[in-house]
MIDO-787234 format. One record per residue (C-alpha): residue number from 1; residue in one letter; chain; x, y, z. Coordinates in pm, 1 decimal, always signed. Layout:
% MIDO-787234
{NUM,"A","A",{X,Y,Z}}
...
***
This chain:
% MIDO-787234
{1,"M","A",{-430.0,+2161.9,+909.5}}
{2,"I","A",{-653.5,+1876.1,+1034.7}}
{3,"I","A",{-439.7,+1572.2,+1103.1}}
{4,"A","A",{-715.1,+1336.7,+1207.6}}
{5,"I","A",{-1088.0,+1337.2,+1287.4}}
{6,"S","A",{-1171.0,+1210.9,+1626.6}}
{7,"S","A",{-1521.9,+1338.2,+1668.6}}
{8,"R","A",{-1827.9,+1337.1,+1437.4}}
{9,"D","A",{-1892.9,+1698.7,+1527.4}}
{10,"V","A",{-1586.1,+1784.6,+1317.9}}
{11,"N","A",{-1770.4,+1667.5,+993.5}}
{12,"T","A",{-2001.1,+1968.9,+1023.8}}
{13,"V","A",{-1697.5,+2202.3,+1030.7}}
{14,"L","A",{-1550.5,+2008.9,+734.7}}
{15,"K","A",{-1865.7,+2047.5,+532.1}}
{16,"T","A",{-1876.3,+2421.7,+598.2}}
{17,"L","A",{-1514.8,+2462.3,+476.8}}
{18,"Q","A",{-1581.9,+2248.9,+179.2}}
{19,"K","A",{-1879.9,+2463.8,+69.8}}
{20,"S","A",{-1665.8,+2784.9,+99.2}}
{21,"Q","A",{-1398.7,+2613.1,-118.1}}
{22,"S","A",{-1156.8,+2661.2,+184.1}}
{23,"L","A",{-1083.7,+2291.8,+224.8}}
{24,"V","A",{-792.0,+2121.6,+48.3}}
{25,"Q","A",{-726.0,+1750.5,+66.0}}
{26,"M","A",{-368.0,+1600.1,+56.4}}
{27,"L","A",{-316.6,+1259.7,-82.3}}
{28,"V","A",{-81.2,+1050.0,+129.5}}
{29,"S","A",{+15.3,+695.2,+56.1}}
{30,"P","A",{-42.3,+420.4,+309.6}}
{31,"P","A",{+259.1,+368.7,+542.2}}
{32,"T","A",{+521.5,+100.1,+463.8}}
{33,"V","A",{+532.4,-216.1,+673.1}}
{34,"E","A",{+868.6,-91.1,+809.8}}
{35,"E","A",{+699.5,+237.5,+913.4}}
{36,"L","A",{+437.7,+50.9,+1099.9}}
{37,"Q","A",{+718.8,-152.2,+1278.5}}
{38,"L","A",{+884.2,+164.2,+1381.7}}
{39,"M","A",{+553.8,+288.8,+1530.0}}
{40,"V","A",{+521.1,-32.4,+1735.5}}
{41,"Q","A",{+891.4,-11.6,+1837.8}}
{42,"A","A",{+825.2,+338.3,+1968.7}}
{43,"E","A",{+511.4,+232.5,+2137.3}}
{44,"L","A",{+693.4,-37.4,+2331.7}}
{45,"G","A",{+922.3,+220.0,+2475.8}}
{46,"P","A",{+888.2,+385.1,+2824.8}}
{47,"D","A",{+514.6,+325.4,+2864.6}}
{48,"S","A",{+477.5,-30.1,+2698.3}}
{49,"Q","A",{+189.0,-122.6,+2933.8}}
{50,"R","A",{-39.5,+97.3,+2719.6}}
{51,"S","A",{+40.1,-88.5,+2400.8}}
{52,"V","A",{-171.0,-357.3,+2252.6}}
{53,"F","A",{+156.8,-548.4,+2206.4}}
{54,"K","A",{+256.7,-520.5,+2566.1}}
{55,"E","A",{+283.5,-890.6,+2615.3}}
{56,"F","A",{+518.7,-920.9,+2318.7}}
{57,"T","A",{+891.2,-855.3,+2295.9}}
{58,"V","A",{+982.8,-591.6,+2044.7}}
{59,"E","A",{+1088.7,-856.0,+1793.5}}
{60,"Q","A",{+778.2,-1049.7,+1833.4}}
{61,"A","A",{+564.1,-737.1,+1795.1}}
{62,"M","A",{+736.2,-632.6,+1474.1}}
{63,"A","A",{+693.9,-982.2,+1332.1}}
{64,"E","A",{+330.1,-981.0,+1416.6}}
{65,"V","A",{+289.4,-635.2,+1247.4}}
{66,"R","A",{+447.2,-762.1,+928.3}}
{67,"R","A",{+226.3,-1084.0,+942.5}}
{68,"R","A",{-89.4,-870.9,+979.8}}
{69,"A","A",{+15.7,-625.9,+707.1}}
{70,"D","A",{+105.2,-904.3,+472.6}}
{71,"I","A",{-260.8,-1011.8,+495.8}}
{72,"I","A",{-483.9,-705.9,+522.4}}
{73,"G","A",{-240.5,-438.7,+405.9}}
{74,"P","A",{-46.8,-165.0,+594.7}}
{75,"I","A",{-347.3,+11.8,+753.7}}
{76,"P","A",{-242.0,+131.0,+1106.3}}
{77,"R","A",{-588.9,+120.3,+1268.9}}
{78,"F","A",{-628.9,-245.1,+1172.2}}
{79,"V","A",{-264.1,-359.5,+1216.7}}
{80,"I","A",{-165.0,-179.4,+1537.0}}
{81,"T","A",{-463.1,-274.7,+1732.5}}
{82,"N","A",{-603.2,-561.5,+1952.7}}
{83,"D","A",{-622.1,-906.3,+1799.6}}
{84,"A","A",{-1000.5,-905.6,+1773.1}}
{85,"T","A",{-1010.6,-590.7,+1553.5}}
{86,"F","A",{-750.4,-735.7,+1325.0}}
{87,"R","A",{-935.4,-1061.9,+1298.6}}
{88,"R","A",{-1261.9,-882.6,+1207.7}}
{89,"R","A",{-1089.0,-709.5,+936.6}}
{90,"A","A",{-924.7,-1037.8,+812.1}}
{91,"V","A",{-1275.3,-1184.2,+790.7}}
{92,"E","A",{-1403.4,-880.8,+597.4}}
{93,"I","A",{-1147.7,-922.0,+327.5}}
{94,"Q","A",{-1269.9,-1275.7,+266.8}}
{95,"A","A",{-1635.0,-1180.1,+224.1}}
{96,"P","A",{-1780.5,-1343.1,-91.1}}
{97,"D","A",{-1948.3,-1014.6,-197.4}}
{98,"L","A",{-1606.8,-856.7,-233.0}}
{99,"Y","A",{-1494.6,-1107.6,-498.2}}
{100,"D","A",{-1843.6,-1175.3,-656.0}}
{101,"N","A",{-1889.4,-818.3,-751.2}}
{102,"F","A",{-1518.4,-703.3,-761.9}}
{103,"F","A",{-1499.6,-631.2,-1142.8}}
{104,"K","A",{-1839.3,-461.6,-1151.3}}
{105,"R","A",{-1725.7,-217.0,-884.2}}
{106,"L","A",{-1370.7,-185.5,-1048.2}}
{107,"S","A",{-1524.5,-57.6,-1364.2}}
{108,"N","A",{-1638.0,+247.4,-1181.9}}
{109,"L","A",{-1323.4,+297.3,-980.7}}
{110,"S","A",{-1177.2,+649.9,-976.2}}
{111,"Y","A",{-1009.7,+869.7,-725.4}}
{112,"N","A",{-1340.5,+1027.1,-627.8}}
{113,"N","A",{-1526.5,+699.2,-631.6}}
{114,"I","A",{-1369.8,+419.0,-438.0}}
{115,"P","A",{-1643.8,+180.4,-332.1}}
{116,"N","A",{-1626.0,+85.7,+34.8}}
{117,"E","A",{-1590.5,-283.1,-65.9}}
{118,"L","A",{-1284.0,-203.4,-283.6}}
{119,"K","A",{-1131.3,-15.3,+4.0}}
{120,"L","A",{-1070.3,-345.7,+157.5}}
{121,"C","A",{-811.5,-439.9,-98.4}}
{122,"I","A",{-711.7,-134.0,-310.1}}
{123,"A","A",{-579.4,+214.9,-232.4}}
{124,"P","A",{-441.1,+507.6,-424.4}}
{125,"Y","A",{-67.5,+543.4,-384.6}}
{126,"L","A",{+142.9,+860.8,-484.2}}
{127,"K","A",{+359.1,+780.6,-782.7}}
{128,"C","A",{+729.0,+788.7,-734.0}}
{129,"G","A",{+866.6,+1145.7,-707.7}}
{130,"V","A",{+529.0,+1313.8,-633.1}}
{131,"V","A",{+536.1,+1523.4,-322.2}}
{132,"N","A",{+244.8,+1689.3,-142.6}}
{133,"P","A",{-27.8,+1706.6,-411.9}}
{134,"Q","A",{-327.6,+1916.5,-294.4}}
{135,"L","A",{-670.0,+1846.5,-424.6}}
{136,"H","A",{-961.6,+2079.2,-383.4}}
{137,"L","A",{-1241.9,+1875.3,-260.8}}
{138,"N","A",{-1505.7,+2051.8,-454.8}}
{139,"Y","A",{-1311.4,+2006.3,-782.1}}
{140,"G","A",{-1167.8,+1652.2,-812.3}}
{141,"D","A",{-1006.3,+1758.4,-1146.6}}
{142,"V","A",{-794.7,+2036.9,-991.3}}
{143,"V","A",{-451.0,+1966.5,-847.8}}
{144,"S","A",{-202.7,+2200.1,-726.4}}
{145,"G","A",{+107.0,+2191.4,-499.6}}
{146,"N","A",{+443.6,+2058.2,-641.7}}
{147,"C","A",{+319.1,+2080.8,-1000.4}}
{148,"E","A",{+318.5,+2382.6,-1226.4}}
{149,"G","A",{-30.8,+2515.0,-1284.2}}
{150,"N","A",{-328.8,+2296.2,-1259.8}}
{151,"L","A",{-366.2,+1938.6,-1383.8}}
{152,"S","A",{-670.5,+1773.5,-1551.6}}
{153,"S","A",{-837.9,+1469.2,-1416.2}}
{154,"T","A",{-654.1,+1266.0,-1677.4}}
{155,"D","A",{-317.6,+1406.8,-1547.3}}
{156,"L","A",{-424.8,+1326.5,-1195.7}}
{157,"T","A",{-442.2,+969.2,-1279.3}}
{158,"S","A",{-144.9,+944.7,-1507.1}}
{159,"K","A",{+100.4,+1158.3,-1307.2}}
{160,"I","A",{-6.1,+1190.1,-943.7}}
{161,"Y","A",{-140.0,+854.0,-818.4}}
{162,"E","A",{-193.5,+492.4,-908.1}}
{163,"F","A",{-404.1,+230.6,-752.9}}
{164,"K","A",{-239.0,-59.0,-584.7}}
{165,"F","A",{-353.0,-381.5,-401.3}}
{166,"L","A",{-277.8,-344.2,-31.2}}
{167,"S","A",{-103.5,-669.5,-9.3}}
{168,"D","A",{+22.7,-957.8,-220.8}}
{169,"Y","A",{-224.0,-1181.4,-28.3}}
{170,"L","A",{-513.1,-972.9,-166.7}}
{171,"S","A",{-348.1,-971.6,-515.0}}
{172,"L","A",{-345.7,-1356.4,-526.1}}
{173,"N","A",{-708.2,-1364.1,-407.1}}
{174,"I","A",{-795.0,-1157.8,-712.6}}
{175,"A","A",{-581.8,-1365.0,-940.0}}
{176,"N","A",{-789.3,-1661.6,-840.6}}
{177,"I","A",{-1119.8,-1502.3,-953.5}}
{178,"V","A",{-1040.7,-1368.7,-1304.2}}
{179,"K","A",{-1279.1,-1527.2,-1551.6}}
{180,"S","A",{-1258.8,-1336.6,-1872.2}}
{181,"N","A",{-1035.5,-1146.4,-2100.4}}
{182,"D","A",{-1250.4,-834.2,-2045.0}}
{183,"E","A",{-1162.8,-852.1,-1666.7}}
{184,"M","A",{-792.7,-886.7,-1746.0}}
{185,"A","A",{-820.0,-574.6,-1964.3}}
{186,"M","A",{-997.8,-395.4,-1682.9}}
{187,"L","A",{-712.2,-477.9,-1453.4}}
{188,"K","A",{-460.8,-373.5,-1718.6}}
{189,"S","A",{-632.5,-35.9,-1773.2}}
{190,"R","A",{-571.7,+36.7,-1397.2}}
{191,"N","A",{-207.8,-110.3,-1405.5}}
{192,"L","A",{-319.9,-379.0,-1156.6}}
{193,"D","A",{-235.2,-674.8,-1382.7}}
{194,"S","A",{+143.4,-638.6,-1334.3}}
{195,"Q","A",{+85.1,-655.9,-949.7}}
{196,"L","A",{-87.0,-994.6,-993.7}}
{197,"A","A",{+196.7,-1119.3,-1200.4}}
{198,"E","A",{+460.2,-1007.4,-955.4}}
{199,"A","A",{+272.0,-1161.6,-666.6}}
{200,"V","A",{+244.8,-1491.2,-851.3}}
{201,"I","A",{+612.6,-1511.1,-914.6}}
{202,"K","A",{+671.3,-1409.3,-551.8}}
{203,"Y","A",{+459.8,-1700.2,-439.8}}
{204,"G","A",{+668.2,-1933.1,-655.5}}
{205,"L","A",{+979.8,-1812.8,-482.4}}
{206,"L","A",{+840.7,-1828.7,-127.6}}
{207,"E","A",{+560.0,-2084.7,-161.2}}
{208,"D","A",{+478.7,-2223.4,+182.0}}
{209,"N","A",{+663.4,-1929.5,+341.5}}
{210,"M","A",{+405.3,-1680.8,+181.5}}
{211,"I","A",{+66.9,-1621.8,+350.1}}
{212,"T","A",{-201.8,-1691.6,+84.7}}
{213,"N","A",{-543.7,-1846.4,+42.0}}
{214,"N","A",{-613.2,-2144.3,-193.2}}
{215,"P","A",{-302.2,-2093.8,-421.3}}
{216,"S","A",{-312.1,-2239.2,-774.4}}
{217,"V","A",{-95.7,-2534.4,-844.9}}
{218,"Y","A",{+28.9,-2353.9,-1153.9}}
{219,"W","A",{+202.1,-2087.3,-940.1}}
{220,"N","A",{+459.6,-2334.7,-798.6}}
{221,"M","A",{+824.3,-2310.3,-892.5}}
{222,"A","A",{+788.4,-2670.6,-1014.9}}
{223,"Q","A",{+569.9,-2545.5,-1301.6}}
{224,"W","A",{+829.1,-2299.9,-1437.9}}
{225,"E","A",{+955.0,-2391.1,-1786.5}}
{226,"W","A",{+1324.4,-2296.3,-1809.0}}
{227,"H","A",{+1498.6,-2192.8,-2128.7}}
{228,"S","A",{+1850.2,-2095.4,-2223.6}}
{229,"D","A",{+1858.9,-1747.6,-2359.8}}
{230,"P","A",{+1851.6,-1748.2,-2740.3}}
{231,"G","A",{+1934.5,-1366.1,-2754.2}}
{232,"S","A",{+1704.7,-1082.2,-2839.6}}
{233,"G","A",{+1691.8,-1162.7,-3211.8}}
{234,"N","A",{+1565.0,-1521.9,-3162.3}}
{235,"V","A",{+1266.0,-1683.0,-3005.8}}
{236,"L","A",{+1227.1,-1967.2,-2757.7}}
{237,"T","A",{+1164.8,-2314.4,-2903.7}}
{238,"K","A",{+1172.5,-2677.4,-2775.5}}
{239,"N","A",{+1555.1,-2666.5,-2840.6}}
{240,"T","A",{+1602.7,-2394.2,-2588.9}}
{241,"L","A",{+1440.4,-2588.2,-2317.7}}
{242,"L","A",{+1679.1,-2672.4,-2029.0}}
{243,"A","A",{+1721.4,-3028.8,-1907.6}}
{244,"E","A",{+1646.2,-3052.0,-1538.5}}
{245,"A","A",{+2013.3,-3105.2,-1464.2}}
{246,"D","A",{+2097.0,-2774.9,-1621.2}}
{247,"I","A",{+1844.8,-2559.3,-1433.4}}
{248,"P","A",{+2028.4,-2312.6,-1200.6}}
{249,"L","A",{+1984.3,-2371.9,-836.1}}
{250,"I","A",{+1781.6,-2095.6,-663.1}}
{251,"P","A",{+1805.9,-2118.5,-281.0}}
{252,"S","A",{+1460.9,-2151.6,-108.5}}
{253,"C","A",{+1349.1,-1811.6,+21.6}}
{254,"V","A",{+1181.6,-1805.0,+360.9}}
{255,"R","A",{+1109.9,-1431.3,+401.1}}
{256,"E","A",{+1108.3,-1090.1,+236.4}}
{257,"I","A",{+1305.5,-772.3,+325.0}}
{258,"T","A",{+1215.6,-449.8,+161.6}}
{259,"F","A",{+1451.0,-149.7,+94.4}}
{260,"S","A",{+1403.7,+204.5,-20.7}}
{261,"G","A",{+1535.7,+334.3,-353.8}}
{262,"V","A",{+1591.0,+186.5,-699.2}}
{263,"Y","A",{+1938.6,+20.9,-603.2}}
{264,"L","A",{+2019.0,-201.4,-309.7}}
{265,"N","A",{+2324.4,-69.1,-130.2}}
{266,"K","A",{+2445.0,-374.5,+42.1}}
{267,"A","A",{+2759.0,-583.2,-26.7}}
{268,"A","A",{+2679.5,-905.8,-208.6}}
{269,"K","A",{+2879.5,-1107.5,+50.2}}
{270,"D","A",{+2654.4,-955.4,+327.6}}
{271,"L","A",{+2324.6,-1044.0,+161.6}}
{272,"E","A",{+2117.9,-1280.2,+382.1}}
{273,"A","A",{+2063.0,-1630.5,+252.3}}
{274,"G","A",{+1697.5,-1726.6,+210.7}}
{275,"V","A",{+1589.6,-1365.1,+185.1}}
{276,"L","A",{+1396.7,-1216.2,-112.6}}
{277,"Y","A",{+1491.0,-854.7,-133.9}}
{278,"R","A",{+1230.2,-613.0,-267.7}}
{279,"S","A",{+1225.5,-236.9,-323.9}}
{280,"I","A",{+938.8,-40.4,-194.0}}
{281,"S","A",{+995.9,+200.0,-480.3}}
{282,"P","A",{+765.7,+139.2,-785.9}}
{283,"N","A",{+1052.4,+27.0,-1006.6}}
{284,"M","A",{+1359.5,-147.8,-866.4}}
{285,"A","A",{+1637.9,-134.3,-1122.2}}
{286,"V","A",{+1662.4,-432.1,-1360.9}}
{287,"G","A",{+1391.4,-651.5,-1182.8}}
{288,"E","A",{+1126.0,-690.7,-917.3}}
{289,"Y","A",{+1316.8,-917.1,-670.4}}
{290,"L","A",{+1668.7,-1017.5,-578.5}}
{291,"T","A",{+1824.9,-1306.1,-383.3}}
{292,"V","A",{+2156.1,-1464.7,-334.3}}
{293,"N","A",{+2334.2,-1805.8,-353.3}}
{294,"H","A",{+2641.3,-1787.7,-151.8}}
{295,"E","A",{+2762.1,-2127.0,-245.1}}
{296,"T","A",{+2772.1,-2033.6,-617.5}}
{297,"K","A",{+2845.4,-1664.5,-549.7}}
{298,"T","A",{+2541.8,-1564.3,-757.2}}
{299,"V","A",{+2296.0,-1276.5,-712.3}}
{300,"F","A",{+1971.5,-1368.3,-872.2}}
{301,"I","A",{+1749.3,-1079.7,-1017.5}}
{302,"F","A",{+1396.9,-1168.9,-1117.8}}
{303,"Q","A",{+1227.5,-952.3,-1389.3}}
{304,"V","A",{+851.1,-1014.9,-1454.5}}
{305,"T","A",{+672.5,-890.9,-1771.8}}
{306,"L","A",{+333.0,-945.3,-1924.1}}
{307,"S","A",{+459.7,-862.6,-2265.0}}
{308,"D","A",{+737.3,-1001.0,-2492.2}}
{309,"I","A",{+1078.5,-983.0,-2312.6}}
{310,"N","A",{+1234.2,-797.4,-2607.5}}
{311,"K","A",{+1014.3,-497.7,-2517.4}}
{312,"H","A",{+1214.0,-468.7,-2192.6}}
{313,"P","A",{+1576.6,-436.1,-2278.5}}
{314,"F","A",{+1841.2,-384.5,-2011.1}}
{315,"K","A",{+2097.1,-114.7,-2015.8}}
{316,"A","A",{+2446.4,-221.4,-1923.2}}
{317,"S","A",{+2496.9,+106.9,-1742.7}}
{318,"T","A",{+2199.1,+25.7,-1512.8}}
{319,"I","A",{+2331.5,-325.8,-1439.5}}
{320,"K","A",{+2661.0,-166.2,-1356.5}}
{321,"K","A",{+2488.5,+59.6,-1098.7}}
{322,"V","A",{+2324.4,-241.2,-947.4}}
{323,"M","A",{+2660.3,-405.8,-926.9}}
{324,"N","A",{+2819.2,-103.5,-771.2}}
{325,"G","A",{+2549.0,-103.2,-507.6}}
{326,"L","A",{+2631.7,-463.2,-424.0}}
{327,"K","A",{+3012.4,-379.3,-418.0}}
{328,"M","A",{+3063.2,-630.7,-691.8}}
{329,"L","A",{+3286.4,-393.4,-879.6}}
{330,"S","A",{+3475.4,-262.0,-574.3}}
{331,"S","A",{+3851.0,-325.6,-545.8}}
{332,"D","A",{+3800.7,-270.9,-160.0}}
{333,"D","A",{+3565.5,-562.4,-133.2}}
{334,"I","A",{+3735.4,-868.0,-278.7}}
{335,"A","A",{+3475.6,-1106.0,-150.4}}
{336,"S","A",{+3190.1,-925.7,-312.8}}
{337,"S","A",{+3372.8,-876.1,-642.2}}
{338,"Q","A",{+3373.2,-1254.1,-692.1}}
{339,"F","A",{+2988.5,-1265.4,-721.9}}
{340,"S","A",{+2822.3,-1262.8,-1061.1}}
{341,"I","A",{+2468.2,-1150.1,-1168.5}}
{342,"H","A",{+2213.0,-1398.5,-1302.0}}
{343,"I","A",{+1902.3,-1230.2,-1454.9}}
{344,"L","A",{+1588.9,-1452.2,-1479.7}}
{345,"C","A",{+1327.9,-1300.1,-1719.4}}
{346,"F","A",{+971.7,-1432.9,-1671.6}}
{347,"S","A",{+732.2,-1429.7,-1963.8}}
{348,"D","A",{+375.7,-1560.5,-1962.6}}
{349,"W","A",{+357.3,-1917.3,-2095.6}}
{350,"S","A",{+66.5,-1836.0,-2320.4}}
{351,"F","A",{+279.1,-1637.5,-2582.6}}
{352,"E","A",{+343.1,-1828.0,-2901.7}}
{353,"K","A",{+665.4,-1616.5,-2957.5}}
{354,"T","A",{+896.0,-1518.0,-2676.3}}
{355,"H","A",{+1222.2,-1357.6,-2755.3}}
{356,"G","A",{+1548.0,-1372.3,-2571.5}}
{357,"V","A",{+1701.8,-1108.7,-2351.6}}
{358,"K","A",{+1854.1,-784.5,-2492.1}}
{359,"I","A",{+2123.6,-592.4,-2309.0}}
{360,"N","A",{+2228.5,-263.4,-2457.7}}
{361,"N","A",{+2593.6,-262.4,-2382.6}}
{362,"T","A",{+2669.0,+116.6,-2413.6}}
{363,"D","A",{+2906.0,+95.5,-2130.1}}
{364,"R","A",{+3212.6,-94.2,-2260.4}}
{365,"T","A",{+3383.1,-106.2,-1916.7}}
{366,"L","A",{+3134.1,-366.1,-1798.7}}
{367,"N","A",{+3240.5,-730.0,-1843.4}}
{368,"L","A",{+2921.3,-908.1,-1966.5}}
{369,"D","A",{+3089.7,-1240.6,-1883.3}}
{370,"R","A",{+2978.9,-1178.6,-1518.8}}
{371,"I","A",{+2612.7,-1147.9,-1632.1}}
{372,"K","A",{+2412.4,-1461.4,-1698.3}}
{373,"T","A",{+2060.0,-1473.0,-1830.5}}
{374,"N","A",{+1776.9,-1718.3,-1868.5}}
{375,"V","A",{+1408.3,-1697.7,-1971.1}}
{376,"I","A",{+1146.2,-1869.1,-1776.1}}
{377,"R","A",{+791.1,-1935.3,-1910.7}}
{378,"A","A",{+536.1,-1936.8,-1618.6}}
{379,"C","A",{+168.5,-1902.2,-1556.5}}
{380,"I","A",{+170.5,-1535.0,-1460.1}}
{381,"C","A",{-139.4,-1419.8,-1644.9}}
{382,"P","A",{-470.3,-1564.4,-1527.6}}
{383,"L","A",{-689.1,-1736.6,-1795.2}}
{384,"K","A",{-413.6,-1788.4,-2043.5}}
{385,"A","A",{-357.1,-2146.8,-2156.6}}
{386,"K","A",{-1.3,-2277.0,-2199.3}}
{387,"Y","A",{+131.6,-2265.6,-2547.3}}
{388,"S","A",{+325.3,-2579.7,-2626.2}}
{389,"F","A",{+610.4,-2581.2,-2884.4}}
{390,"N","A",{+577.3,-2840.3,-3160.0}}
***
């Protein structure tokens, strides 16, 4: 197994192995920010003088790693490096050519064809649950490993990996350059449109505390249009609009904390104020983000969709698992059991018809009175003009 290439001479050996069909490539997702922080923490151990962060405390170094990764993505050789190398990469991702020709290059994007320019902002990630897929380099359409038999190139895309933006910063840069419905369709065909939408809502929650470049005024929380939930069988109208005095108070979020898994296992009473919790798993249960208001004893969950909300019903059993993870149903944690759940469902403001929230209550043991819902219309899809109710 070759772990890394440190000499150009190795390329000759690799080409020989490839011609003999003896070389197999393993697809590995980029590391998480937390994994990068652990690398730096270990680097600042016994022999810290050799570290590029030797002038930093451990806490300062970990914060700097997150700042860098939030901009250019979690790429070790550009994050855990000297400041000059990081800055060169930061300049590269702002190159006009990257954005002027982004969609032309995106139209030809595939696993075996990732243009160098797109590598600045996009990478293939293993899908949730996929472990150790092996790709024969001579045959990009053959996959083996943890799967039974071989998979076609279509299966490779649909079952093994997906492309993702390397950071929300880069997602917002792309959201700023979309100019046609064809470009939106191209993003959607590669499942990149939902990442733009989630990044836009994240900006609304963090705003000045999120690193971004030239944000749109429409992304601000002040632009959100709040509605009472009319129920899944009804649509939003001007009568469902909330008066400003009735809009729930969402505490300002100043930073993000990520966690592994579908459910957050942390007592509601112990959630940090001002923190936006986000799972590094592809699909966090119920929504994309979570935060808390300790004054009102409310856990807010934010769900973002680019289709009508009634196409994304919630299961009461899933909500119950979320509440169990937060110790909200535990008789051993009286403080956390006093919290309620408030689900905020975001829909793009261009839709003429947006339905209310549907909760399939197959678990009759869950008290739905502890679950509040609202619908928010927001600018989460570039290009789309706001539809105004008569």
